C-alpha positions as a Markdown table, in Angstrom:
| # | Residue | x | y | z |
|---|---|---|---|---|
| 1 | Met | 172.1 | 226.0 | 142.5 |
| 2 | Glu | 174.0 | 222.8 | 143.2 |
| 3 | Val | 171.3 | 220.3 | 143.4 |
| 4 | His | 172.8 | 217.5 | 145.3 |
| 5 | Ser | 174.0 | 219.9 | 148.3 |
| 6 | Tyr | 170.6 | 221.5 | 148.7 |
| 7 | Asn | 168.4 | 218.3 | 148.6 |
| 8 | Lys | 171.1 | 216.8 | 151.2 |
| 9 | Glu | 170.0 | 219.2 | 153.5 |
| 10 | Ala | 166.4 | 219.3 | 152.6 |
| 11 | Trp | 165.9 | 215.7 | 153.2 |
| 12 | Asn | 168.0 | 216.1 | 156.5 |
| 13 | Arg | 165.5 | 218.7 | 157.7 |
| 14 | Glu | 162.5 | 216.0 | 156.1 |
| 15 | Val | 163.9 | 213.6 | 159.0 |
| 16 | Glu | 164.0 | 216.5 | 161.7 |
| 17 | Gly | 160.6 | 217.3 | 160.9 |
| 18 | Gly | 159.5 | 213.5 | 161.3 |
| 19 | Glu | 156.5 | 214.1 | 159.3 |
| 20 | Ser | 157.4 | 212.2 | 156.4 |
| 21 | Arg | 156.3 | 208.8 | 156.0 |
| 22 | Trp | 159.5 | 207.9 | 154.1 |
| 23 | Thr | 161.8 | 209.2 | 157.1 |
| 24 | Lys | 160.4 | 206.9 | 159.9 |
| 25 | Pro | 162.3 | 203.6 | 160.7 |
| 26 | Phe | 160.3 | 200.5 | 160.5 |
| 27 | Asp | 158.7 | 199.1 | 163.9 |
| 28 | Pro | 160.8 | 196.0 | 165.5 |
| 29 | Glu | 157.4 | 193.8 | 164.8 |
| 30 | Val | 158.2 | 194.6 | 160.9 |
| 31 | Ile | 161.9 | 193.4 | 161.3 |
| 32 | Thr | 160.7 | 190.5 | 163.4 |
| 33 | Lys | 158.3 | 189.1 | 160.7 |
| 34 | Ala | 160.9 | 189.7 | 158.0 |
| 35 | Arg | 163.4 | 187.3 | 160.1 |
| 36 | Met | 160.6 | 184.9 | 159.5 |
| 37 | Gly | 160.5 | 185.4 | 155.8 |
| 38 | Glu | 157.4 | 187.4 | 155.8 |
| 39 | Phe | 157.7 | 191.0 | 154.5 |
| 40 | Ser | 156.3 | 193.6 | 152.2 |
| 41 | Ile | 158.2 | 196.7 | 150.8 |
| 42 | Val | 157.3 | 199.2 | 148.4 |
| 43 | Leu | 159.1 | 200.9 | 145.3 |
| 44 | Thr | 155.9 | 203.3 | 145.1 |
| 45 | Glu | 153.4 | 204.8 | 147.6 |
| 46 | Asn | 150.9 | 201.4 | 148.2 |
| 47 | Ile | 151.5 | 198.7 | 146.0 |
| 48 | Pro | 153.9 | 196.0 | 147.6 |
| 49 | Val | 156.9 | 194.9 | 145.4 |
| 50 | Pro | 155.6 | 191.3 | 144.0 |
| 51 | Lys | 157.4 | 188.6 | 145.8 |
| 52 | Gln | 158.5 | 186.9 | 142.6 |
| 53 | Trp | 160.4 | 189.9 | 141.4 |
| 54 | Phe | 163.1 | 189.2 | 144.0 |
| 55 | Pro | 165.9 | 187.0 | 143.2 |
| 56 | Pro | 167.1 | 184.8 | 146.3 |
| 57 | Leu | 168.0 | 187.1 | 149.3 |
| 58 | Gln | 169.7 | 185.0 | 151.5 |
| 59 | His | 173.4 | 186.0 | 151.3 |
| 60 | Ala | 172.9 | 188.4 | 148.2 |
| 61 | Asp | 174.8 | 191.6 | 147.7 |
| 62 | Val | 171.9 | 194.2 | 147.6 |
| 63 | Leu | 172.3 | 197.8 | 147.1 |
| 64 | Cys | 169.3 | 200.3 | 148.3 |
| 65 | Leu | 169.8 | 203.3 | 146.2 |
| 66 | Ala | 168.7 | 206.7 | 147.6 |
| 67 | Ser | 166.7 | 204.4 | 150.0 |
| 68 | Gly | 167.7 | 205.9 | 153.4 |
| 69 | Gly | 165.1 | 205.9 | 156.3 |
| 70 | Gly | 165.4 | 202.9 | 158.1 |
| 71 | Gln | 162.8 | 200.8 | 156.1 |
| 72 | Gln | 163.9 | 199.0 | 152.9 |
| 73 | Gly | 167.3 | 198.2 | 153.7 |
| 74 | Pro | 166.8 | 196.7 | 157.3 |
| 75 | Val | 164.0 | 194.5 | 156.2 |
| 76 | Leu | 166.2 | 192.7 | 153.3 |
| 77 | Ala | 169.2 | 192.3 | 155.8 |
| 78 | Ala | 166.5 | 190.7 | 158.3 |
| 79 | Leu | 165.9 | 188.3 | 155.6 |
| 80 | Gly | 169.7 | 187.4 | 155.0 |
| 81 | Ala | 171.0 | 189.9 | 152.2 |
| 82 | Asn | 174.3 | 191.6 | 152.5 |
| 83 | Val | 172.9 | 195.1 | 152.6 |
| 84 | Thr | 174.6 | 198.6 | 151.5 |
| 85 | Val | 172.2 | 201.6 | 151.7 |
| 86 | Phe | 173.4 | 204.6 | 149.7 |
| 87 | Asp | 171.9 | 207.9 | 150.3 |
| 88 | Asn | 172.4 | 211.4 | 149.6 |
| 89 | Ser | 171.2 | 212.5 | 153.3 |
| 90 | Pro | 173.1 | 211.2 | 156.1 |
| 91 | Ala | 170.2 | 212.0 | 158.3 |
| 92 | Gln | 168.3 | 209.2 | 156.6 |
| 93 | Leu | 171.1 | 206.8 | 156.9 |
| 94 | Lys | 171.2 | 207.5 | 160.5 |
| 95 | Gln | 167.7 | 206.0 | 160.7 |
| 96 | Asp | 168.9 | 202.6 | 159.0 |
| 97 | Gln | 172.0 | 202.7 | 161.5 |
| 98 | Phe | 169.8 | 203.3 | 164.3 |
| 99 | Val | 167.3 | 200.4 | 163.0 |
| 100 | Ala | 170.4 | 198.1 | 162.5 |
| 101 | Glu | 171.9 | 198.6 | 165.9 |
| 102 | Arg | 168.3 | 198.2 | 167.7 |
| 103 | Glu | 168.0 | 195.0 | 165.7 |
| 104 | Ala | 171.3 | 193.7 | 165.9 |
| 105 | Leu | 171.4 | 193.2 | 161.9 |
| 106 | Lys | 174.8 | 193.4 | 159.4 |
| 107 | Leu | 174.0 | 196.5 | 157.5 |
| 108 | Lys | 176.5 | 199.4 | 155.9 |
| 109 | Thr | 175.7 | 202.6 | 155.0 |
| 110 | Val | 177.4 | 205.0 | 152.6 |
| 111 | Glu | 176.7 | 208.4 | 151.9 |
| 112 | Gly | 176.8 | 209.9 | 148.3 |
| 113 | Asp | 175.2 | 211.0 | 144.8 |
| 114 | Ala | 173.2 | 208.3 | 142.7 |
| 115 | Ala | 174.7 | 209.4 | 139.5 |
| 116 | Asp | 178.4 | 208.8 | 141.0 |
| 117 | Leu | 178.6 | 205.0 | 142.4 |
| 118 | Ser | 182.6 | 205.2 | 141.7 |
| 119 | Val | 182.9 | 203.9 | 145.7 |
| 120 | Phe | 181.6 | 200.6 | 144.5 |
| 121 | Thr | 183.5 | 198.4 | 141.5 |
| 122 | Asp | 182.1 | 197.0 | 138.8 |
| 123 | Glu | 179.8 | 194.0 | 139.2 |
| 124 | Ser | 179.3 | 194.4 | 143.1 |
| 125 | Phe | 175.8 | 193.6 | 143.6 |
| 126 | Asp | 173.2 | 191.3 | 142.7 |
| 127 | Leu | 170.0 | 193.5 | 143.3 |
| 128 | Ile | 169.4 | 197.3 | 143.6 |
| 129 | Phe | 166.4 | 198.4 | 145.1 |
| 130 | Asn | 165.7 | 202.1 | 144.2 |
| 131 | Pro | 162.5 | 203.3 | 145.6 |
| 132 | Cys | 160.8 | 206.5 | 144.3 |
| 133 | Ser | 163.7 | 209.0 | 144.2 |
| 134 | Thr | 164.7 | 209.8 | 141.1 |
| 135 | Val | 162.5 | 212.5 | 140.9 |
| 136 | Phe | 165.2 | 214.0 | 142.8 |
| 137 | Met | 168.0 | 213.3 | 140.7 |
| 138 | Ala | 168.9 | 215.7 | 137.7 |
| 139 | Asp | 169.9 | 213.1 | 135.3 |
| 140 | Val | 168.6 | 209.5 | 135.3 |
| 141 | Arg | 170.5 | 208.5 | 132.4 |
| 142 | Val | 173.7 | 208.7 | 133.9 |
| 143 | Val | 172.0 | 206.8 | 137.1 |
| 144 | Trp | 171.0 | 203.9 | 134.8 |
| 145 | Lys | 174.5 | 203.5 | 133.6 |
| 146 | Glu | 175.9 | 203.5 | 136.8 |
| 147 | Cys | 173.4 | 200.6 | 138.1 |
| 148 | Tyr | 174.4 | 198.9 | 135.1 |
| 149 | Arg | 178.1 | 198.8 | 135.7 |
| 150 | Val | 177.6 | 198.0 | 139.6 |
| 151 | Leu | 175.4 | 194.9 | 139.0 |
| 152 | Arg | 176.4 | 191.5 | 138.3 |
| 153 | Pro | 175.3 | 189.9 | 134.9 |
| 154 | Gly | 171.9 | 188.3 | 135.5 |
| 155 | Gly | 171.3 | 191.2 | 138.3 |
| 156 | Ile | 168.2 | 193.1 | 138.8 |
| 157 | Leu | 167.3 | 196.6 | 139.0 |
| 158 | Met | 163.9 | 197.7 | 140.4 |
| 159 | Thr | 163.0 | 201.0 | 140.8 |
| 160 | Gly | 159.6 | 203.5 | 141.4 |
| 161 | Ser | 159.3 | 206.6 | 139.1 |
| 162 | Met | 156.9 | 209.2 | 139.2 |
| 163 | Asn | 154.8 | 209.1 | 135.9 |
| 164 | Pro | 155.6 | 212.1 | 134.0 |
| 165 | Val | 151.8 | 213.0 | 133.4 |
| 166 | His | 152.0 | 214.5 | 137.5 |
| 167 | Tyr | 154.3 | 217.1 | 136.7 |
| 168 | Ile | 152.3 | 218.8 | 133.9 |
| 169 | Phe | 150.0 | 220.1 | 136.1 |
| 170 | Asp | 150.3 | 223.3 | 138.3 |
| 171 | Leu | 151.6 | 221.4 | 141.8 |
| 172 | Ser | 150.2 | 224.2 | 144.0 |
| 173 | Glu | 146.6 | 223.9 | 142.4 |
| 174 | Met | 146.8 | 220.4 | 142.5 |
| 175 | Asp | 147.2 | 220.5 | 146.5 |
| 176 | Gln | 144.1 | 222.5 | 146.4 |
| 177 | Gly | 142.3 | 219.5 | 144.2 |
| 178 | Ile | 142.3 | 221.3 | 141.0 |
| 179 | Leu | 144.0 | 219.8 | 137.8 |
| 180 | Lys | 145.4 | 222.6 | 135.4 |
| 181 | Val | 147.8 | 221.6 | 133.0 |
| 182 | Val | 150.6 | 224.4 | 132.7 |
| 183 | His | 154.2 | 222.5 | 132.5 |
| 184 | Ala | 155.9 | 220.6 | 129.8 |
| 185 | Ile | 157.7 | 217.2 | 130.2 |
| 186 | Pro | 160.6 | 217.0 | 131.0 |
| 187 | Tyr | 160.0 | 219.3 | 134.4 |
| 188 | Ser | 162.3 | 221.1 | 136.4 |
| 189 | Asp | 161.5 | 222.9 | 139.6 |
| 190 | Leu | 164.7 | 225.3 | 138.6 |
| 191 | Thr | 163.3 | 226.0 | 134.9 |
| 192 | Ser | 159.5 | 225.2 | 135.0 |
| 193 | Leu | 158.4 | 227.2 | 137.9 |
| 194 | Ser | 158.0 | 231.2 | 138.0 |
| 195 | Lys | 160.8 | 232.8 | 140.2 |
| 196 | Glu | 158.3 | 233.7 | 142.6 |
| 197 | Asp | 156.7 | 230.1 | 143.1 |
| 198 | Leu | 160.7 | 228.8 | 142.9 |
| 199 | Asp | 161.7 | 231.4 | 145.7 |
| 200 | Glu | 158.8 | 230.3 | 147.9 |
| 201 | Gln | 159.7 | 226.6 | 147.7 |
| 202 | Leu | 163.4 | 227.5 | 148.5 |
| 203 | Glu | 162.4 | 229.5 | 151.4 |
| 204 | Lys | 160.2 | 226.6 | 152.6 |
| 205 | Gly | 163.1 | 224.5 | 152.5 |
| 206 | Leu | 161.4 | 221.7 | 150.0 |
| 207 | Pro | 163.5 | 219.2 | 147.9 |
| 208 | Ile | 164.0 | 220.2 | 144.2 |
| 209 | Glu | 162.1 | 217.8 | 142.0 |
| 210 | Phe | 162.6 | 216.9 | 138.5 |
| 211 | Gly | 160.0 | 215.0 | 136.1 |
| 212 | His | 161.6 | 213.0 | 133.8 |
| 213 | Ser | 160.3 | 212.0 | 130.6 |
| 214 | Leu | 159.6 | 208.2 | 130.0 |
| 215 | Thr | 162.3 | 208.2 | 127.2 |
| 216 | Asp | 164.7 | 209.0 | 129.9 |
| 217 | Leu | 162.9 | 207.0 | 132.8 |
| 218 | Ile | 162.4 | 203.6 | 130.7 |
| 219 | Gly | 164.1 | 204.1 | 127.5 |
| 220 | Gly | 167.4 | 205.2 | 129.4 |
| 221 | Gln | 167.1 | 201.8 | 131.1 |
| 222 | Leu | 166.9 | 200.1 | 127.8 |
| 223 | Asp | 170.1 | 202.2 | 126.3 |
| 224 | Ala | 172.3 | 201.5 | 129.4 |
| 225 | Gly | 171.8 | 197.6 | 128.8 |
| 226 | Phe | 169.0 | 196.3 | 130.8 |
| 227 | Val | 166.1 | 194.5 | 129.6 |
| 228 | Ile | 163.0 | 195.3 | 131.2 |
| 229 | Thr | 160.9 | 192.0 | 132.5 |
| 230 | Asp | 157.9 | 193.4 | 134.0 |
| 231 | Met | 156.0 | 196.8 | 135.4 |
| 232 | Tyr | 153.2 | 197.8 | 137.3 |
| 233 | Glu | 151.4 | 201.2 | 137.9 |
| 234 | Asp | 150.4 | 202.8 | 141.5 |
| 235 | Tyr | 148.5 | 206.0 | 142.8 |
| 236 | Met | 149.0 | 208.8 | 144.6 |
| 237 | Asn | 146.3 | 208.8 | 147.4 |
| 238 | Asp | 146.5 | 212.5 | 148.3 |
| 239 | Ser | 146.4 | 213.4 | 144.9 |
| 240 | Pro | 143.2 | 214.7 | 142.8 |
| 241 | Leu | 144.9 | 212.8 | 139.6 |
| 242 | Tyr | 144.0 | 209.5 | 141.4 |
| 243 | Gln | 140.5 | 209.3 | 140.2 |
| 244 | Tyr | 141.8 | 209.6 | 136.5 |
| 245 | His | 145.4 | 208.1 | 136.1 |
| 246 | Pro | 148.3 | 206.4 | 138.0 |
| 247 | Ser | 151.0 | 208.6 | 139.3 |
| 248 | Tyr | 153.8 | 206.1 | 139.4 |
| 249 | Ile | 155.4 | 203.6 | 137.4 |
| 250 | Ala | 157.6 | 200.7 | 138.9 |
| 251 | Thr | 159.8 | 198.6 | 136.9 |
| 252 | Arg | 162.0 | 195.2 | 137.1 |
| 253 | Ala | 164.7 | 195.3 | 134.8 |
| 254 | Met | 167.9 | 192.7 | 134.4 |
| 255 | Lys | 171.2 | 193.2 | 133.4 |
| 256 | Lys | 172.3 | 191.0 | 130.2 |
């Protein structure tokens, strides 16, 4: 199947359903605080990105990659950055447009595939902010190479990723609080699930996910030319894995 098109429609449905926290635009109070320099945004589920990770944001050119939803992009714009929000879902991008219009923010939105940033010229950005979305991308190594290309020397890539350990378990059993190891890594809904389970997921219209190896998530950034300068882990609150192991990894990488 054509994953890019399917996941676009899946995320459009997520916005329409209005239940996912990642599709809900930030309130005016959040933007007001950001204008005063007070802000807190995440790459993963809970832990705010450390302030020291950010370069000077005033007039910085920032790409919010696969980051639609009216959240991180508007905050960074309120802090004085020149923000472009790039996302596969036009419905998610409309959330950013909504906040930008409501708050009189200068913010650009572009629809597209994170594996193809050809709409941007080389060395266009100072910062790429990529919250935990690579799980919806089949080939993260291509994404890292594109990120490296469009960043300026000394530019920063911040990204949130799912720890591969999350995907070794039967995800339907995990929803019931049971940790049962059944999958190998790398994981793909398309090839790791039984036909019956995949058909059920597609019938529900849920996004297709991929559990990438650490070799591709971390090693892929290094192979693209990045230097990883910091990282932290985070937990998934509603997962039974919470009491044993973090589900997320956040990394800060710099273009040489």
